[in-house]
C-alpha positions as CSV (number, residue, x, y, z in Angstrom):
1,X,14.7,-47.1,-21.1
2,X,14.4,-44.5,-18.4
3,X,12.3,-41.1,-19.0
4,X,14.9,-38.6,-19.7
5,X,16.1,-41.1,-22.3
6,X,12.5,-41.1,-23.7
7,X,12.7,-37.4,-23.8
8,X,16.1,-37.3,-25.6
9,X,15.1,-39.5,-28.3
10,X,12.0,-37.8,-29.0
11,X,13.8,-34.5,-29.4
12,X,16.1,-36.0,-31.7
13,X,13.5,-37.8,-33.8
14,X,11.9,-34.5,-34.3
15,X,15.0,-32.5,-35.2
16,X,16.3,-35.0,-37.4
17,X,13.2,-35.4,-39.3
18,X,12.4,-32.0,-39.4
19,X,15.6,-31.3,-41.0
20,X,15.0,-34.1,-43.4
21,X,11.9,-32.7,-44.2
22,X,13.2,-29.1,-44.9
23,X,16.1,-30.4,-47.2
24,X,13.3,-32.2,-49.1
25,X,11.3,-29.0,-49.6
26,X,13.9,-27.2,-50.7
27,X,15.5,-29.5,-53.3
28,X,12.3,-29.7,-54.7
29,X,11.7,-25.8,-54.8
30,X,15.3,-25.6,-56.3
31,X,14.6,-28.2,-59.1
32,X,11.2,-26.3,-59.7
33,X,12.6,-23.1,-60.1
34,X,15.5,-24.2,-62.5
35,X,13.1,-26.3,-64.5
36,X,10.7,-22.8,-65.1
37,X,14.0,-21.0,-65.9
38,X,14.8,-23.9,-68.5
39,X,11.7,-23.8,-70.3
40,X,11.5,-19.9,-70.3
41,X,15.1,-19.7,-71.9
42,X,14.3,-22.5,-74.4
43,X,10.9,-20.8,-75.6
44,X,13.1,-17.6,-76.0
45,X,15.4,-19.5,-78.3
46,X,12.9,-21.3,-80.2
47,X,9.4,-19.3,-80.2
48,X,8.5,-17.8,-83.1
49,X,6.6,-15.1,-81.3
50,X,9.5,-12.5,-81.1
51,X,7.3,-9.7,-80.0
52,X,7.0,-11.6,-76.7
53,X,10.7,-11.7,-76.0
54,X,12.1,-10.5,-72.9
55,X,10.2,-8.2,-70.5
56,X,6.7,-8.6,-72.3
57,X,7.1,-12.3,-72.5
58,X,7.8,-12.4,-68.5
59,X,4.8,-10.1,-67.6
60,X,2.7,-12.4,-70.0
61,X,3.8,-15.5,-68.1
62,X,3.3,-13.8,-64.6
63,X,-0.1,-12.9,-65.5
64,X,-1.1,-16.3,-66.8
65,X,0.1,-18.1,-64.1
66,X,-1.2,-15.8,-61.4
67,X,-4.6,-16.6,-63.2
68,X,-4.4,-20.2,-62.5
69,X,-3.8,-19.4,-58.7
70,X,0.1,-20.0,-58.4
71,X,2.0,-18.1,-55.8
72,X,5.3,-16.7,-56.2
73,X,5.3,-15.9,-59.6
74,X,6.2,-12.3,-59.8
75,X,7.8,-10.5,-62.5
76,X,11.0,-10.4,-60.1
77,X,10.7,-14.2,-59.3
78,X,10.4,-15.3,-62.9
79,X,13.3,-13.3,-64.0
80,X,15.5,-14.8,-61.0
81,X,14.1,-18.4,-62.2
82,X,15.4,-17.4,-65.8
83,X,18.7,-16.2,-64.2
84,X,19.3,-19.2,-62.3
85,X,19.2,-21.4,-65.4
86,X,21.5,-19.1,-67.3
87,X,23.7,-18.9,-64.3
88,X,23.7,-22.8,-63.3
89,X,23.1,-24.9,-66.5
90,X,24.8,-27.7,-64.9
91,X,22.1,-28.3,-62.6
92,X,20.3,-30.1,-65.5
93,X,23.2,-32.9,-65.1
94,X,21.7,-33.7,-61.8
95,X,18.3,-33.6,-62.4
96,X,17.8,-37.4,-63.5
97,X,19.1,-38.4,-60.2
98,X,16.8,-36.5,-58.2
99,X,13.5,-36.4,-60.4
100,X,13.4,-39.9,-62.1
101,X,11.9,-41.7,-59.2
102,X,9.1,-39.1,-58.9
103,X,5.8,-40.1,-60.2
104,X,5.1,-36.7,-61.5
105,X,7.9,-36.9,-64.1
106,X,5.9,-40.1,-65.7
107,X,2.9,-38.4,-65.8
108,X,4.1,-35.3,-67.3
109,X,5.6,-37.5,-70.0
110,X,2.8,-38.8,-70.6
111,X,0.6,-35.5,-70.7
112,X,3.4,-34.2,-73.0
113,X,3.0,-37.7,-75.2
114,X,-0.6,-37.0,-75.4
115,X,-0.4,-33.6,-76.4
116,X,2.1,-34.5,-79.3
117,X,-0.2,-36.9,-81.1
118,X,-3.3,-34.5,-80.8
119,X,-1.2,-31.5,-82.5
120,X,-1.0,-32.0,-86.4
121,X,0.5,-28.7,-87.3
122,X,3.3,-27.3,-84.7
123,X,5.3,-24.3,-84.2
124,X,8.7,-24.8,-82.9
125,X,7.1,-22.7,-79.5
126,X,4.3,-25.2,-79.8
127,X,6.8,-28.2,-79.9
128,X,8.5,-27.3,-76.7
129,X,6.5,-29.7,-74.1
130,X,7.8,-31.4,-71.0
131,X,11.1,-32.4,-72.5
132,X,12.6,-35.5,-71.3
133,X,15.3,-35.1,-68.7
134,X,17.8,-36.8,-70.4
135,X,17.7,-34.0,-73.5
136,X,17.8,-31.4,-70.7
137,X,20.8,-33.1,-69.1
138,X,22.7,-33.2,-72.0
139,X,21.9,-29.7,-73.2
140,X,23.0,-28.3,-69.6
141,X,26.4,-30.4,-70.1
142,X,26.7,-28.6,-73.2
143,X,26.1,-25.2,-71.7
144,X,28.2,-25.5,-69.0
145,X,31.6,-26.3,-70.9
146,X,32.9,-22.9,-70.5
147,X,32.5,-22.4,-66.8
148,X,35.2,-24.3,-65.0
149,X,34.2,-23.1,-61.5
150,X,31.8,-24.1,-59.2
151,X,30.8,-27.0,-57.2
152,X,29.1,-30.1,-58.4
153,X,25.6,-30.0,-59.5
154,X,24.1,-32.5,-56.6
155,X,26.3,-30.3,-54.2
156,X,24.4,-27.0,-55.1
157,X,20.8,-28.7,-54.9
158,X,21.6,-30.3,-51.7
159,X,23.5,-27.8,-49.8
160,X,22.4,-24.5,-50.8
161,X,18.5,-23.2,-50.2
162,X,17.1,-21.2,-53.1
163,X,17.3,-18.2,-51.0
164,X,21.2,-18.5,-51.0
165,X,20.9,-19.2,-54.9
166,X,19.2,-15.7,-55.4
167,X,22.0,-13.9,-53.7
168,X,24.7,-16.1,-55.6
169,X,23.0,-15.2,-59.3
170,X,23.7,-11.8,-58.7
171,X,27.4,-12.3,-58.8
172,X,28.7,-12.1,-62.3
173,X,32.1,-13.4,-61.8
174,X,32.3,-17.1,-61.7
175,X,35.1,-17.5,-59.7
176,X,33.9,-15.0,-56.8
177,X,30.3,-17.0,-56.9
178,X,32.0,-20.3,-56.7
179,X,34.1,-19.0,-53.4
180,X,30.8,-17.9,-51.7
181,X,29.3,-21.3,-52.7
182,X,32.2,-23.0,-50.9
183,X,32.5,-20.8,-48.1
184,X,28.6,-20.8,-47.6
185,X,28.3,-24.7,-47.4
186,X,31.2,-25.0,-45.4
187,X,30.5,-22.6,-42.7
188,X,26.3,-23.8,-43.2
189,X,25.6,-19.8,-43.3
190,X,22.0,-18.5,-43.0
191,X,20.9,-16.4,-45.8
192,X,21.4,-12.9,-43.9
193,X,24.9,-14.3,-43.3
194,X,25.8,-14.8,-46.8
195,X,24.5,-11.3,-47.7
196,X,26.3,-9.9,-45.1
197,X,29.8,-11.8,-46.2
198,X,29.1,-10.6,-50.0
199,X,28.5,-6.9,-48.7
200,X,31.6,-6.6,-46.5
201,X,33.6,-7.6,-49.6
202,X,34.8,-11.0,-48.1
203,X,35.9,-12.7,-51.3
204,X,38.3,-9.3,-51.9
205,X,39.3,-9.4,-48.1
206,X,40.7,-12.9,-48.7
207,X,42.3,-12.2,-51.9
208,X,44.2,-9.7,-50.1
209,X,44.9,-11.9,-46.9
210,X,48.3,-13.7,-46.6
211,X,46.6,-16.4,-44.3
212,X,43.4,-17.3,-46.0
213,X,42.7,-20.5,-43.8
214,X,42.7,-18.6,-40.6
215,X,40.6,-15.9,-42.1
216,X,38.0,-18.6,-43.3
217,X,38.2,-20.0,-39.9
218,X,37.7,-16.7,-37.8
219,X,34.7,-16.0,-40.3
220,X,32.9,-19.0,-39.9
221,X,33.4,-19.0,-36.1
222,X,31.3,-15.5,-36.1
223,X,29.0,-16.8,-38.8
224,X,25.1,-17.2,-38.0
225,X,24.6,-20.6,-39.0
226,X,21.5,-21.9,-41.0
227,X,18.8,-23.5,-39.3
228,X,15.8,-26.1,-40.7
229,X,13.2,-23.8,-39.3
230,X,14.9,-20.8,-41.4
231,X,14.2,-22.8,-44.8
232,X,10.9,-23.6,-44.1
233,X,10.1,-19.9,-42.9
234,X,11.8,-18.2,-46.0
235,X,9.3,-16.2,-48.0
236,X,10.2,-18.3,-51.2
237,X,9.2,-21.6,-49.4
238,X,6.1,-20.0,-48.4
239,X,5.0,-19.1,-51.3
240,X,5.9,-22.7,-52.8
241,X,4.0,-24.7,-50.1
242,X,0.7,-22.3,-50.7
243,X,1.0,-21.2,-46.9
244,X,-0.3,-18.2,-45.4
245,X,1.8,-15.3,-45.3
246,X,1.2,-15.0,-41.4
247,X,3.6,-18.0,-41.2
248,X,6.4,-15.7,-42.0
249,X,5.5,-13.2,-39.4
250,X,6.9,-13.6,-35.8
251,X,4.8,-11.1,-33.6
252,X,5.3,-10.4,-29.9
253,X,2.4,-10.5,-27.8
254,X,2.6,-6.8,-27.3
255,X,2.6,-6.4,-31.2
256,X,-0.1,-8.7,-31.4
257,X,-2.7,-7.1,-29.2
258,X,-1.6,-3.8,-30.5
259,X,-2.3,-4.6,-33.9
260,X,-5.6,-6.3,-33.2
261,X,-7.0,-3.6,-31.3
262,X,-5.4,-0.7,-33.4
263,X,-7.4,-2.5,-36.2
264,X,-10.8,-2.5,-34.9
265,X,-9.8,1.2,-33.1
266,X,-9.3,2.8,-37.0
267,X,-12.4,0.9,-38.5
268,X,-14.9,2.2,-35.6
269,X,-13.4,5.6,-36.2
270,X,-16.2,6.1,-39.5
271,X,-13.9,8.2,-41.1
272,X,-13.7,6.0,-44.1
273,X,-11.4,3.3,-43.3
274,X,-11.8,-0.1,-45.3
275,X,-9.4,-2.8,-44.0
276,X,-7.4,-4.2,-47.0
277,X,-4.8,-6.4,-45.4
278,X,-2.6,-7.6,-42.0
279,X,1.1,-8.0,-42.5
280,X,0.9,-7.2,-46.0
281,X,4.0,-8.9,-47.9
282,X,5.7,-6.9,-50.6
283,X,8.6,-7.9,-52.9
284,X,11.1,-4.9,-53.6
285,X,14.2,-5.7,-55.4
286,X,14.4,-9.2,-54.2
287,X,13.8,-8.3,-50.6
288,X,10.7,-9.0,-48.5
289,X,9.1,-6.8,-46.3
290,X,5.8,-6.8,-44.5
291,X,3.4,-3.4,-43.8
292,X,1.5,-3.9,-40.5
293,X,-1.6,-2.7,-41.6
294,X,-3.1,-1.7,-44.7
295,X,-6.5,0.2,-45.4
296,X,-8.2,2.2,-48.2
297,X,-9.8,5.5,-47.6
298,X,-13.1,5.5,-49.4
299,X,-13.2,9.4,-48.8
300,X,-9.5,10.4,-49.3
301,X,-9.1,7.6,-52.2
302,X,-6.0,6.1,-51.2
303,X,-4.3,3.6,-49.1
304,X,-3.4,4.3,-45.5
305,X,-0.2,2.2,-44.4
306,X,0.1,1.8,-40.9
307,X,3.8,0.4,-39.3
308,X,4.0,-0.2,-35.8
309,X,7.3,-0.3,-33.9
310,X,7.4,-1.5,-30.4
311,X,10.5,0.5,-29.7
312,X,12.0,4.1,-29.9
313,X,11.4,6.0,-33.0
314,X,14.5,5.8,-35.5
315,X,14.9,7.9,-39.0
316,X,15.2,5.0,-40.8
317,X,11.6,4.4,-40.0
318,X,10.7,7.2,-42.2
319,X,12.9,5.8,-45.1
320,X,11.0,2.4,-44.7
321,X,7.8,3.9,-44.8
322,X,8.7,6.1,-47.7
323,X,9.7,3.0,-49.5
324,X,6.5,1.4,-49.1
325,X,4.7,4.6,-49.9
326,X,6.6,4.5,-53.6
327,X,5.9,1.1,-53.9
328,X,2.1,1.8,-53.5
329,X,2.5,4.6,-55.6
330,X,4.2,2.8,-58.5
331,X,3.0,-0.4,-58.3
332,X,-0.5,-0.4,-56.6
333,X,-2.4,2.8,-57.0
334,X,-5.1,2.9,-59.9
335,X,-6.4,5.7,-61.9
336,X,-8.1,8.0,-60.0
337,X,-6.3,6.9,-56.8
338,X,-4.7,9.8,-54.3
339,X,-0.9,8.9,-53.3
340,X,-1.0,6.7,-50.2
341,X,-0.2,8.0,-46.7
342,X,1.8,6.4,-44.0
343,X,1.6,5.9,-40.6
344,X,4.5,5.0,-38.4
345,X,3.6,4.0,-34.6
346,X,6.6,3.9,-32.3
347,X,6.5,3.1,-28.6
348,X,8.3,2.0,-25.8
349,X,8.0,2.0,-21.9
350,X,8.6,5.4,-21.7
351,X,7.2,7.4,-24.7
352,X,5.0,7.0,-27.6
353,X,5.4,8.6,-31.0
354,X,3.3,8.7,-34.2
355,X,4.4,10.2,-37.4
356,X,3.0,10.8,-40.6
357,X,5.0,9.7,-43.9
358,X,3.5,12.2,-46.7
359,X,5.9,11.6,-49.4
360,X,4.8,12.5,-52.7
361,X,1.8,14.5,-51.4
362,X,2.3,17.8,-53.5
363,X,-1.5,19.2,-53.5
364,X,-1.8,21.5,-50.4
365,X,-5.6,20.8,-50.5
366,X,-5.1,16.8,-50.4
367,X,-2.7,17.3,-47.5
368,X,-5.5,19.7,-45.7
369,X,-8.2,17.2,-46.4
370,X,-6.2,14.1,-45.2
371,X,-5.4,16.1,-41.9
372,X,-9.1,16.4,-41.2
373,X,-10.3,12.6,-42.0
374,X,-7.6,10.9,-40.4
375,X,-7.3,10.8,-36.5
376,X,-4.7,13.5,-35.2
377,X,-1.4,12.4,-33.7
378,X,-2.6,13.3,-30.2
379,X,-5.3,10.6,-30.6
380,X,-3.3,7.9,-31.9
381,X,-0.8,8.5,-29.1
382,X,-3.0,8.4,-26.5
383,X,-4.9,5.2,-27.9
384,X,-1.5,3.5,-27.9
385,X,-0.4,4.8,-24.5
386,X,-4.0,3.2,-22.6
387,X,-3.5,0.1,-24.8
388,X,0.2,-0.5,-23.1
389,X,-1.4,0.2,-19.8
């Protein structure tokens, strides 16, 4: 074995096992989320506590699971899990093949059996325990009878990431969804590629095209393909593995240095900045976004959201920041808080720009007060210029 061959073999070994690990994690994540959806739907249909149906039930589940320290159990995600089960009931037919060899299944079955022995009087909702895989498989087979479209369950589990599935369950038409399943697997599309093809009406264009095979070939030739690292760096996978959110953020050296120093700069101003988060991840309508720095200002009694862009200013940055502000207004603000304020910092080699986003600040007194308490645009621009130098 020569040295070049050694390096080649080490590289191939890494690539193969890295892809295998990513696939294994994704299959486990997909199955977990389907089973979550199954339990939620079955509880809704069999439970007696009708007051908890719908949104109230999901909100209650969200709170209880978060109390247990589980990540990724937001109201939005739980609804997606529920919809996943309702859209793909046939997944249950493949559960036994994937799960029967896992020790956790036997453990859960034993726990279920022990719980049943201890329970003397049970309501229908209390009887909903870890139902054996065979029962799930038979039930899903019955519910799948009406849907003749779509791929085999095992193909969906093995070939599509859960983030792909999140996009697919949004499609109500079974035939259209099956079309994107097939094209996505055939072209090994990335998540963004799938989103782009749906938004560009690829299904509709294919229906109008006389040469559908040629259109498919041209589309996949230009498509961005999925890589194993995309699965591991996916927000949903990060939550599932319990990793730090920072694992999702790919910062350049310039961004890293500017954010490190800017964080200290604002804290050292002494104007009441209290550091709260770095690369704060928020979920809006199924899409994850990251806010570079989040502070709470004890004098202004509001959140300060800071977004750094290492490029020239674009008007879209304001719209993005206003989205963050409105999210904080509706989801994060507590009683007694003032509306959040956003600071956009843009920089390139030639110029620097600072813009304050003040969406929703109707009170002129507060606007005047925050202009006094926050560093001026000139201060921030000079700071960024000096840092770049």
